[in-house]
Each structure stands twice: as structure tokens, then as C-alpha cells.
C-alpha positions as CSV (number, residue, x, y, z in Angstrom):
1,M,0.0,0.0,0.0
2,E,1.3,3.4,-0.9
3,F,0.9,6.2,1.7
4,I,0.4,9.9,1.4
5,S,3.7,11.8,1.5
6,Q,2.9,15.5,1.9
7,P,4.4,18.2,4.0
8,G,2.4,18.6,7.2
9,I,0.8,15.2,7.2
10,V,2.1,12.4,9.4
11,P,3.7,9.8,7.1
12,D,2.7,6.2,6.6
13,R,-0.8,6.7,8.0
14,I,-3.2,7.6,5.2
15,E,-3.4,5.5,2.0
16,N,-2.6,7.5,-1.1
17,R,-5.7,7.4,-3.3
18,R,-5.6,9.1,-6.7
19,Y,-9.2,10.3,-6.7
20,Q,-8.7,12.0,-3.4
21,A,-5.6,13.8,-4.6
22,N,-7.4,14.9,-7.8
23,I,-10.3,16.3,-5.8
24,A,-8.0,18.0,-3.3
25,R,-6.2,19.8,-6.3
26,S,-9.6,21.0,-7.4
27,C,-10.5,22.3,-3.9
28,L,-7.2,24.3,-3.8
29,R,-8.0,25.8,-7.2
30,D,-11.7,26.7,-6.7
31,N,-14.3,26.9,-4.0
32,T,-15.6,23.3,-4.3
33,L,-18.5,21.2,-3.2
34,V,-17.2,17.6,-2.7
35,I,-19.8,14.9,-3.1
36,L,-18.5,11.5,-2.1
37,P,-20.5,8.4,-0.8
38,T,-19.9,7.5,2.8
39,G,-16.6,5.5,3.2
40,L,-14.8,7.0,0.3
41,G,-12.8,9.5,2.4
42,K,-14.1,13.0,2.4
43,T,-12.2,13.7,5.5
44,A,-9.0,12.5,3.9
45,V,-9.6,15.0,1.0
46,A,-10.0,17.8,3.6
47,L,-6.8,16.7,5.3
48,L,-4.9,17.1,2.0
49,V,-6.3,20.5,1.4
50,A,-5.9,21.7,5.0
51,A,-2.3,20.6,5.1
52,D,-1.5,22.5,2.0
53,V,-3.1,25.7,3.4
54,L,-1.5,25.3,6.8
55,S,2.0,24.8,5.2
56,K,1.6,28.3,3.6
57,G,1.0,29.9,7.0
58,R,-2.8,30.3,6.7
59,K,-5.4,29.1,9.1
60,V,-8.2,26.5,8.6
61,L,-11.7,26.5,10.1
62,M,-13.7,23.2,9.9
63,M,-17.3,23.2,10.9
64,A,-19.6,20.2,11.5
65,P,-23.3,20.3,12.6
66,T,-22.9,18.3,15.9
67,K,-20.5,18.3,18.7
68,P,-19.6,14.6,18.4
69,L,-18.6,15.2,14.8
70,V,-16.6,18.2,15.8
71,D,-14.8,16.1,18.5
72,Q,-14.2,13.4,15.8
73,H,-12.7,15.9,13.4
74,R,-10.5,17.5,16.1
75,S,-9.2,14.2,17.1
76,F,-8.5,13.0,13.5
77,F,-6.7,16.2,12.4
78,E,-4.8,16.4,15.7
79,G,-3.4,12.9,15.0
80,M,-2.7,13.4,11.3
81,L,-1.2,16.9,11.2
82,F,2.2,17.9,12.5
83,V,2.0,21.4,11.1
84,G,0.1,24.0,13.1
85,R,-1.8,23.7,16.4
86,V,-5.3,22.1,16.4
87,G,-8.0,23.5,18.6
88,E,-11.8,23.1,19.2
89,M,-14.5,25.5,20.1
90,N,-18.0,25.0,21.5
91,G,-20.9,27.0,22.9
92,L,-20.0,26.0,26.5
93,M,-16.8,28.1,26.3
94,S,-16.9,31.8,27.1
95,P,-16.6,34.1,24.1
96,A,-13.2,35.3,25.4
97,K,-12.0,31.7,25.6
98,R,-13.2,31.0,22.0
99,A,-11.4,34.2,20.8
100,E,-8.3,32.9,22.5
101,V,-8.6,29.5,20.6
102,M,-9.1,31.3,17.3
103,A,-6.0,33.5,18.0
104,S,-3.7,30.7,19.2
105,C,-4.7,27.8,17.0
106,D,-4.1,27.2,13.3
107,F,-6.8,24.5,12.7
108,I,-10.0,25.1,14.5
109,A,-13.0,22.7,14.6
110,S,-16.4,24.0,15.7
111,T,-20.1,23.8,15.3
112,P,-21.4,26.5,12.9
113,Q,-23.8,28.0,15.4
114,T,-21.0,28.9,17.7
115,V,-19.0,30.6,14.9
116,A,-22.0,32.4,13.5
117,N,-22.9,33.8,16.9
118,D,-19.4,35.0,17.5
119,L,-19.1,36.6,14.1
120,D,-22.4,38.4,14.5
121,N,-21.1,39.7,17.9
122,A,-17.7,40.6,16.5
123,V,-15.9,38.3,19.0
124,Y,-13.3,37.7,16.2
125,T,-13.0,37.7,12.4
126,L,-11.9,35.2,9.8
127,D,-9.0,37.3,8.7
128,G,-5.9,35.1,8.3
129,F,-7.9,32.0,7.4
130,G,-7.0,30.4,4.1
131,L,-9.7,27.7,4.2
132,V,-13.2,27.2,5.6
133,I,-14.6,23.7,5.4
134,Y,-18.4,22.9,5.7
135,D,-19.0,19.3,6.7
136,E,-22.5,18.0,5.8
137,A,-22.6,21.0,3.5
138,H,-26.1,20.0,2.2
139,R,-27.4,21.8,5.3
140,G,-26.4,25.2,3.9
141,T,-29.8,26.4,3.0
142,G,-32.3,28.8,4.5
143,N,-31.2,30.4,7.7
144,Y,-28.9,27.6,8.8
145,A,-25.7,28.8,10.5
146,Y,-23.5,27.8,7.6
147,V,-25.1,30.5,5.5
148,T,-24.4,33.1,8.2
149,V,-20.7,32.1,8.5
150,A,-20.3,32.1,4.7
151,G,-21.3,35.8,4.7
152,Y,-18.2,36.6,6.8
153,V,-15.7,34.6,4.8
154,P,-13.1,37.0,3.2
155,P,-13.1,37.0,-0.6
156,K,-9.6,35.4,-1.0
157,T,-10.3,32.6,1.5
158,R,-10.9,29.2,-0.1
159,S,-14.2,27.5,0.8
160,M,-14.9,23.7,0.7
161,G,-18.1,21.8,1.2
162,M,-18.4,18.1,1.9
163,T,-21.5,15.9,1.7
164,A,-22.5,12.3,1.1
165,S,-26.2,13.1,0.7
166,P,-26.8,16.3,-1.4
167,G,-30.3,15.2,-2.4
168,S,-31.7,14.8,-5.8
169,D,-33.1,18.3,-6.3
170,P,-30.7,20.3,-8.5
171,K,-32.2,23.6,-7.2
172,R,-31.3,22.7,-3.7
173,I,-27.8,21.9,-4.7
174,E,-27.6,25.2,-6.5
175,E,-28.9,26.9,-3.4
176,V,-26.2,25.3,-1.2
177,C,-23.5,26.3,-3.7
178,Y,-24.8,29.9,-3.9
179,N,-25.1,30.3,-0.1
180,L,-21.7,28.9,0.6
181,D,-20.0,30.6,-2.4
182,L,-19.0,27.2,-3.9
183,T,-18.3,27.6,-7.6
184,S,-17.2,24.1,-8.5
185,I,-18.6,20.6,-7.8
186,E,-16.5,17.4,-7.6
187,V,-18.6,14.2,-7.6
188,R,-17.4,10.6,-7.4
189,T,-19.1,7.3,-7.0
190,E,-17.7,3.8,-6.5
191,Y,-18.1,3.2,-10.3
192,D,-15.7,6.0,-11.4
193,P,-12.5,4.7,-12.9
194,D,-10.2,6.5,-10.4
195,V,-12.3,5.2,-7.4
196,S,-13.1,1.6,-8.4
197,P,-9.6,0.3,-7.5
198,Y,-10.2,1.2,-3.9
199,V,-13.7,-0.3,-3.6
200,H,-14.2,-3.8,-2.2
201,D,-17.0,-6.1,-3.3
202,T,-19.9,-6.1,-0.9
203,Y,-22.4,-8.9,-0.3
204,L,-25.8,-8.5,1.3
205,N,-27.1,-11.2,3.5
206,R,-30.6,-10.5,4.9
207,I,-31.4,-12.1,8.2
208,V,-35.0,-12.2,9.4
209,V,-35.7,-12.6,13.1
210,N,-39.0,-13.3,14.9
211,M,-40.3,-10.8,17.3
212,P,-40.8,-12.0,20.9
213,Q,-44.4,-12.0,22.2
214,D,-44.0,-9.1,24.6
215,L,-42.9,-6.8,21.8
216,V,-45.7,-8.1,19.6
217,D,-48.2,-7.4,22.3
218,I,-46.8,-3.9,22.9
219,S,-46.9,-3.2,19.1
220,N,-50.6,-4.3,19.0
221,H,-51.6,-2.1,22.0
222,L,-49.8,0.9,20.4
223,K,-51.6,0.3,17.1
224,M,-54.9,0.3,19.0
225,V,-54.0,3.7,20.4
226,L,-53.0,4.9,16.9
227,N,-56.2,3.6,15.3
228,H,-58.3,5.4,18.0
229,Y,-56.6,8.8,17.5
230,F,-56.3,8.5,13.7
231,G,-60.0,7.8,13.6
232,E,-60.6,11.0,15.5
233,L,-58.5,12.9,13.0
234,T,-60.6,11.3,10.3
235,D,-63.8,12.4,12.0
236,L,-62.4,16.0,12.1
237,H,-61.9,15.7,8.3
238,L,-58.2,16.3,8.6
239,T,-56.8,13.1,7.1
240,N,-56.2,12.0,3.5
241,P,-58.3,8.9,3.0
242,N,-55.8,7.5,0.5
243,W,-52.9,8.0,2.9
244,P,-52.5,5.5,5.8
245,P,-51.3,6.8,9.2
246,S,-47.6,7.6,9.0
247,T,-45.3,10.3,10.5
248,K,-45.2,12.0,7.1
249,H,-49.0,12.1,7.0
250,M,-49.1,13.5,10.5
251,L,-46.5,16.2,9.8
252,S,-48.5,17.2,6.7
253,I,-51.7,17.5,8.9
254,G,-49.7,19.6,11.4
255,R,-48.5,22.0,8.8
256,T,-52.0,22.5,7.5
257,L,-53.3,23.1,11.0
258,Q,-50.5,25.5,11.9
259,A,-51.3,27.5,8.7
260,R,-55.0,27.6,9.6
261,L,-54.1,28.8,13.1
262,A,-51.8,31.5,11.6
263,D,-54.6,32.7,9.4
264,G,-56.7,33.3,12.6
265,E,-58.8,30.2,12.6
266,K,-59.1,29.4,16.3
267,N,-61.7,26.7,16.8
268,N,-62.0,23.2,18.3
269,T,-61.1,21.4,15.1
270,V,-57.7,23.2,14.9
271,F,-56.8,22.9,18.6
272,R,-58.0,19.4,19.0
273,G,-56.5,18.4,15.7
274,L,-53.0,19.7,16.8
275,T,-53.2,17.7,20.0
276,V,-54.3,14.5,18.4
277,Q,-51.8,14.8,15.6
278,S,-49.1,15.2,18.2
279,I,-50.3,12.1,20.0
280,C,-50.2,10.1,16.7
281,I,-46.6,11.1,16.1
282,K,-45.6,10.0,19.5
283,V,-47.3,6.6,19.1
284,L,-45.9,6.1,15.6
285,H,-42.4,6.6,17.0
286,A,-43.1,4.2,19.9
287,I,-44.3,1.5,17.4
288,T,-41.1,2.0,15.4
289,L,-38.9,1.6,18.5
290,A,-40.8,-1.5,19.6
291,E,-40.6,-3.2,16.2
292,T,-37.1,-2.2,15.2
293,Q,-35.0,-1.3,18.3
294,G,-36.2,-3.4,21.3
295,M,-37.3,-3.1,24.8
296,S,-34.5,-1.0,26.4
297,V,-34.8,1.8,23.8
298,L,-38.6,1.7,23.9
299,R,-38.5,1.8,27.7
300,S,-36.3,4.9,27.6
301,Y,-38.8,6.6,25.2
302,L,-41.8,5.7,27.3
303,R,-40.0,7.1,30.4
304,S,-39.5,10.4,28.6
305,Q,-43.2,10.6,27.7
306,N,-44.2,10.0,31.3
307,E,-41.7,12.7,32.5
308,E,-43.2,15.1,29.9
309,A,-46.7,14.4,31.1
310,E,-45.7,15.0,34.7
311,S,-43.8,18.2,33.9
312,E,-45.4,21.6,34.6
313,N,-44.7,22.6,31.0
314,G,-45.6,19.2,29.6
315,S,-47.7,19.0,26.5
316,R,-51.4,18.2,26.5
317,A,-50.7,15.4,24.0
318,A,-48.3,13.7,26.5
319,R,-50.8,14.0,29.4
320,E,-53.6,12.5,27.4
321,L,-51.5,9.8,25.9
322,V,-50.2,8.4,29.2
323,R,-53.8,8.1,30.5
324,N,-54.9,5.9,27.6
325,P,-55.7,2.4,28.8
326,D,-53.8,0.7,26.0
327,Y,-50.8,2.9,26.6
328,Q,-51.0,1.9,30.3
329,K,-50.9,-1.7,29.2
330,V,-47.8,-1.0,27.2
331,L,-46.2,0.5,30.3
332,E,-47.1,-2.6,32.3
333,I,-45.7,-5.1,29.8
334,S,-42.5,-3.1,29.3
335,A,-41.9,-2.8,33.1
336,K,-42.2,-6.5,33.6
337,S,-40.5,-7.8,30.4
338,R,-36.9,-8.8,30.3
339,V,-36.8,-9.6,26.5
340,E,-34.8,-7.6,24.0
341,H,-35.1,-7.3,20.3
342,P,-33.9,-10.7,18.8
343,K,-31.6,-8.8,16.4
344,I,-29.3,-7.9,19.3
345,S,-28.5,-11.5,20.2
346,R,-28.2,-12.3,16.5
347,I,-25.6,-9.4,16.1
348,L,-23.7,-10.7,19.1
349,S,-23.6,-14.2,17.7
350,L,-22.4,-12.9,14.3
351,I,-19.7,-10.8,15.9
352,S,-18.5,-13.7,18.0
353,Q,-18.4,-16.1,15.0
354,M,-16.4,-13.6,13.0
355,L,-13.9,-12.9,15.7
356,D,-13.5,-16.6,16.4
357,A,-12.7,-17.2,12.8
358,D,-10.4,-14.2,12.5
359,P,-9.4,-12.3,15.6
360,S,-8.0,-9.4,13.5
361,S,-11.4,-8.8,11.9
362,K,-12.9,-5.3,12.0
363,I,-16.6,-4.9,12.3
364,I,-18.9,-1.9,11.9
365,V,-22.5,-2.0,13.3
366,F,-24.8,0.8,12.2
367,T,-27.8,1.8,14.2
368,Q,-30.6,4.3,13.6
369,Y,-30.8,5.6,17.2
370,R,-28.2,6.7,19.7
371,E,-29.9,4.7,22.5
372,S,-29.6,1.5,20.4
373,C,-25.9,2.3,19.8
374,E,-25.4,2.5,23.6
375,V,-27.2,-0.8,24.2
376,L,-25.2,-2.6,21.6
377,A,-21.9,-1.1,22.8
378,E,-22.6,-2.4,26.3
379,K,-23.6,-5.9,25.0
380,I,-20.7,-6.2,22.6
381,S,-18.2,-5.2,25.2
382,V,-18.6,-8.6,26.9
383,V,-18.0,-10.6,23.7
384,S,-14.8,-12.5,24.0
385,A,-12.0,-10.9,21.8
386,A,-14.1,-7.8,21.0
387,R,-12.2,-4.6,21.7
């Protein structure tokens, strides 16, 4: 394997991939939106570009929408760069502390909201920065903080956006490029000739598991709650008869009711509709958790609903939901049950088998919800040979 050999980057750490070097050259030449599928190394491209800018004595600002992503970027660049000082900012720091980080560090990772607020309040400027990187750049629409920050970027500072999911609407992509001052787009897929040598074959093996009876019973009780309240929305003439109950349907009803409320329509249909629509969204989410995530994650969600109902500022929807007899039955079953979703034990079995066959194996498990990730991490930690 050939490794990157570039001033400022720790040698023998990052594989040298031709398509990443090609994209990096484009980013140094023009303000560029980089569109790469997950796993093809957007961050490695950012590393190449950042190292070049830092080696010329200019600073780099990299923004990501969440603190965990910011932490991840700070850790990665701190380990891969030996040119410049790497720092991180967040909203918990005082403005004076953030100004100190901006002044003393060469590569700064931060959430965009923090930077946007500081720029609006003249805590610091972006003078001296040679590169601004927008991770998850597809968010750069409307009044999102990326758009605010872009308005403060000096004309000669290079801008770079990265995304794996730009969406299929060309107008939205154009809006992102306009808002973030990105004048060029670099797109790659696993089928491009300069990418395909680095893509491994993948095989899909679909495993079907049977739901334990407790989760089946909970799902059935929640569906009875949903049917009751969806029927009420239908009686209020708020539903689309050709559209079954779904979160998307409920959000559409909510937007319609909010618009009617904004137009001055204040009657029982609107107010009751908003409450029932909110209940349906809560129940739909609970059904999804029961059927796809398991008892621990569901129990955590039910607890949050109970806490909301008991809170002084809790919603009317939560208070009504927790009094529903079928919901009460769900609470009763979940409190007594010790079962988990069968996919968890299946995952543990697969991991154990793979590590027994090859202890050097690396395994990635993707989950939809953070709570599921925490449950799996705890369970996997006791698997022999898993680190």
C-alpha cells in the first residue's frame, strides 16, 4: 500500500488514493462542493487541502453540525497533522475563551452555530484564514448557521463543502453552492475509474428474526392507540383517506393546522387536531422503536413521555397519551418484560463467530438511534475478543 507523502501530514498513516488527490487539487484551485459516498474518504480530502493551506502559513476553520462530529474531526486532524496547532470550540466556552482559541490555533473545529454567533457579535473575524470547510454542506440552506458564516468569509479565503447526501433536487444543490460561495462541484461514485480500484466487493445477507411475544403485544396495543386517534382525525376531516397513518402524514396535517391557526382560525377542530396529531406522532415513534429497536430503547422513550406528562410545562398530548388504557398496558408489559429485540442476540452471535474465525477482523455495526448504539456497545463489550 502506498501512503500519502505530503508536508504537514504524518507519514505512513493515510493511503494515497488518486481520486482524493485529484479532488484536493480542485479544492485548492476553486471553492468546491465535494460529493462522495460514505466511506470514500471526504475527511482525507479535507486533510490534503488543509495541510497545503497550513503549510503556507494560513489558518483553517472546519465546521460540523454536531459536537460529536466536531470532536471526531478535532481528534483526527490532531493525530494526522504535524504542522500548526489544532483546537476546538463549542458553545459552553466563554466568548473570550473562544477568541483565544481562534487566535492561538491554526486548525479550529467547531459547530457552525458557535462561529455564526461569535461573528455576529464581533468576537473575532476570519481574517488570516486560508480555508473554511463545511462538513455536511447540504445543510447550507435557508437560515442555517453555515449560511451566516459564509457571509463573513473573506473573498480570498478558499471554501470547501463536503457531503455524502446532497439530495436529488438540482435547485437545492444550487442553493447550497450559492449560499456557501461554492463555484465548482466534484462528484465521485464507487463506479468512477479513479475510485473503483479502492472499492471492495460487498455482499448482502438479509437475516429475518422473529419478534418476541412481549414486543408483539406492545406493538398491538400501540396500534390500537393509533387507530383510535387516527379515527378521531378522520372524524375531524383532517386526514387524506388514500394515505395511511404515518409520520409524514401527521407532519402534513400539522403544517395544515398551523397554517390555519396562523390565518386566525381558532376553533375546536384546529386545537383538537393539533393535540391528536401530536399524539399520533408519539405513538408512531413508539411503534417503530418496539418493532425495530427493542425493549430497552422503547422503555427509555416511554419514560421520557411520562416525564413530559408530569412536567409543569408538559404538552397536552403527552398528558392525554399516558392516561390511555392501551398505553397503560404498554407500560405494564415493558416494566415486567426482560426480553430484548432478537436482532441484538443475532448481532452478538455474528460478531462472536467472525472474531473466532479471524481475531483481526474489524466490524462496523450501524444503528438508527443513539440509544440503540449505547445498548449494543454495552452488550458487545462482553463478547470475547471484542475490543
